[in-house]
C-alpha positions in Angstrom: 96.4 118.2 108.5 95.2 116.1 105.6 97.2 114.0 103.2 96.9 111.0 100.8 98.1 107.5 101.6 100.9 106.7 99.3 102.5 103.4 100.5 101.6 101.0 103.3 103.3 97.8 104.4 100.9 95.7 106.5 103.7 93.6 108.1 105.6 96.6 109.5 102.4 98.8 109.7 104.5 101.7 108.3 104.4 103.6 105.0 104.3 107.1 103.5 101.7 109.8 102.9 101.8 112.6 100.4 101.1 116.0 101.6 98.9 118.2 99.3 102.0 119.8 97.9 103.3 116.3 96.8 105.9 116.0 99.6 106.2 112.4 100.8 106.4 112.0 104.6 107.0 108.5 106.2 105.1 107.2 109.2 105.9 104.4 111.6 103.9 101.6 113.3 103.4 103.8 116.4 101.7 106.5 114.3 99.6 103.9 112.5 98.5 102.2 115.7 97.6 105.6 117.3 95.0 106.1 114.7 93.2 102.8 115.4 93.3 101.6 111.7 93.5 98.0 110.6 94.3 98.6 107.0 95.3 101.5 104.7 95.1 101.6 100.9 97.1 103.9 98.7 94.9 106.8 97.5 92.8 107.1 100.7 92.5 110.5 102.2 93.9 110.5 105.8 94.2 112.9 108.6 97.6 113.2 110.2 99.1 114.8 113.2 102.7 115.8 113.2 105.5 117.2 115.4 108.6 119.0 114.4 111.8 117.1 114.8 114.3 119.9 114.5 115.6 119.0 111.0 114.5 121.8 108.7 113.9 121.9 104.9 111.0 121.5 102.6 111.4 117.7 102.1 109.3 116.8 105.1 112.4 115.7 107.0 111.7 118.1 109.8 108.3 116.5 110.4 107.4 113.3 112.2 103.9 111.8 111.9 102.5 110.9 115.3 99.0 109.8 114.1 97.4 108.5 110.9 93.6 108.0 110.7 91.0 108.2 107.9 89.7 111.6 107.0 86.0 111.8 107.4 83.6 114.5 106.3 
């Protein structure tokens, strides 16, 4: 799935992405490290992998990002 980097904190290696519908979804350091990135800037297109966490709703709360990497064409 594709998204856009929204926030990123280099100290904690965590942040948020925006799905194409505008829903913000947070990611943690484990998801960032899994993608092999060293830096992420807001506005960059990224590819994410997610897993369902069991909490439903449209807010992205039922989703956990497991990988964040740059989207390449």
